[in-house]
C-alpha positions as CSV (number, residue, x, y, z in Angstrom):
1,M,0.1,-0.3,-0.2
2,D,2.8,2.7,0.4
3,L,3.9,2.1,-2.8
4,L,0.5,3.6,-4.0
5,T,0.2,6.3,-1.4
6,S,3.7,7.5,-2.1
7,G,3.4,8.3,-5.2
8,E,5.7,5.4,-6.2
9,L,3.4,3.1,-8.3
10,G,0.1,5.5,-9.5
11,P,-2.7,3.9,-12.0
12,G,-1.5,2.2,-14.8
13,D,1.8,0.7,-13.6
14,R,2.5,-2.7,-12.9
15,Q,3.2,-3.6,-9.2
16,P,6.2,-6.1,-8.8
17,T,5.5,-9.8,-8.5
18,E,4.3,-11.1,-5.4
19,R,7.7,-12.9,-5.0
20,D,10.2,-9.1,-5.4
21,L,7.0,-8.3,-3.0
22,A,7.5,-10.8,-0.1
23,L,11.3,-10.5,-0.1
24,S,11.1,-6.5,0.2
25,L,8.9,-6.8,3.6
26,G,10.1,-9.6,4.6
27,V,6.6,-12.0,4.8
28,A,5.7,-15.0,2.9
29,R,4.2,-14.9,-0.3
30,S,0.8,-16.3,1.0
31,T,0.0,-12.2,2.6
32,I,1.0,-11.1,-0.4
33,R,-1.9,-13.6,-2.6
34,E,-3.9,-12.3,0.3
35,A,-3.6,-8.4,0.3
36,I,-3.6,-8.6,-3.4
37,R,-7.0,-10.1,-3.6
38,G,-8.1,-7.5,-0.9
39,L,-6.4,-5.0,-3.3
40,E,-8.3,-6.0,-6.2
41,M,-11.6,-6.5,-4.2
42,M,-11.4,-3.1,-3.7
43,R,-10.7,-2.6,-6.8
44,V,-7.1,-0.8,-5.8
45,L,-5.2,-3.7,-7.9
46,Q,-5.9,-5.7,-11.3
47,V,-4.7,-9.1,-11.7
48,R,-3.9,-10.0,-15.4
49,H,-3.2,-13.1,-15.9
50,G,0.1,-13.7,-17.0
51,E,0.4,-10.4,-16.8
52,G,1.2,-9.4,-13.7
53,I,-0.5,-6.4,-11.2
54,F,-1.2,-3.5,-12.5
55,V,-2.7,-0.3,-10.4
56,T,-6.5,1.1,-11.8
57,S,-7.3,4.3,-12.2
58,L,-7.5,5.2,-8.8
59,D,-11.1,6.8,-10.3
60,A,-13.2,7.9,-6.8
61,P,-16.7,6.4,-8.6
62,L,-14.6,2.9,-9.5
63,L,-13.0,2.5,-5.8
64,L,-16.7,3.6,-3.7
65,E,-18.4,1.8,-5.3
66,A,-16.7,-1.1,-3.9
67,M,-16.5,0.7,-1.0
68,G,-20.6,0.7,-1.1
69,F,-21.2,-3.0,-1.5
70,A,-18.6,-3.2,1.8
71,M,-20.9,-1.4,3.8
72,Q,-23.7,-3.0,2.8
73,L,-22.5,-5.9,3.9
74,M,-21.4,-4.3,7.8
75,R,-23.5,-4.4,10.6
76,D,-24.6,-1.4,12.1
77,H,-21.7,-0.1,14.9
78,E,-19.1,-0.9,12.1
79,V,-21.0,2.0,10.2
80,V,-21.8,3.8,13.0
81,D,-17.9,3.9,13.6
82,L,-17.6,4.0,9.5
83,L,-19.5,7.4,9.6
84,E,-17.7,8.7,12.8
85,L,-14.2,7.8,11.2
86,R,-15.0,10.3,7.8
87,A,-16.1,13.2,9.8
88,I,-13.0,13.6,11.3
89,L,-11.4,12.2,8.0
90,E,-13.1,14.8,6.4
91,G,-12.7,17.5,8.8
92,A,-9.2,17.3,8.3
93,A,-9.3,17.2,5.0
94,A,-11.0,20.5,5.1
95,G,-8.9,21.7,7.2
96,L,-6.2,20.9,4.5
97,A,-8.0,22.4,1.6
98,S,-8.7,26.1,3.4
99,A,-4.7,26.1,4.1
100,R,-4.0,25.9,0.7
101,M,-6.6,27.3,-1.4
102,T,-5.3,29.6,-3.6
103,D,-6.6,33.8,-3.2
104,D,-8.4,32.5,-6.6
105,Q,-9.9,29.6,-4.5
106,R,-10.8,31.7,-1.8
107,R,-13.1,34.3,-4.1
108,T,-14.5,31.8,-6.1
109,L,-15.6,29.8,-2.5
110,L,-16.6,33.5,-1.1
111,V,-19.1,33.9,-4.0
112,R,-20.5,30.3,-4.2
113,L,-21.5,30.9,-0.2
114,E,-23.0,34.0,-1.2
115,E,-25.2,32.1,-3.7
116,L,-25.9,29.8,-1.5
117,R,-26.9,32.4,2.4
118,R,-29.2,33.9,-0.7
119,R,-30.7,31.2,-2.3
120,V,-31.3,29.5,1.6
121,N,-32.6,32.7,2.1
122,C,-35.0,33.0,-0.9
123,R,-36.4,29.0,0.7
124,R,-34.7,27.6,-2.4
125,T,-33.4,25.3,-0.7
126,P,-33.4,22.3,-2.3
127,R,-31.1,23.9,-5.2
128,S,-29.0,24.7,-1.8
129,G,-27.7,21.0,-1.9
130,H,-26.3,21.2,-5.8
131,R,-24.7,24.5,-4.7
132,V,-23.2,22.6,-1.6
133,A,-21.8,19.6,-4.3
134,R,-20.3,22.0,-6.5
135,V,-18.4,23.6,-3.9
136,H,-17.1,20.3,-2.1
137,R,-16.4,19.1,-5.5
138,R,-13.8,22.2,-7.1
139,F,-11.9,22.1,-4.2
140,T,-11.6,18.4,-3.4
141,K,-9.9,17.8,-6.9
142,P,-6.1,17.2,-6.4
């Protein structure tokens, strides 16, 4: 996973062989196979028999689709735990986004927030949700 999160391996890149990974990480090949199987189920890796193991597009909708399936299998208290974790991570992500925001992005955000305030004050709340989503998407892009 460190190869992915560090950016050493990106979308479309071929993963080192099971043998090489096992040697470099000091674990059994069976452990590597299980990890690969899990990452394949999460759609992070794609196993092409005879060709190798490749990193997927890492496209958010693709990864979220696998997450949605996993959430359907969870028990109620596990979903609550996951939502609590999400709240923590989103808060941290928002903090990072605001710290890294350019002046142009800040001006755009202020304009959109003012639009939201006007719409909410005019009782057009059904459309305001779309505006919030648009603001969220704009500032969560890498």
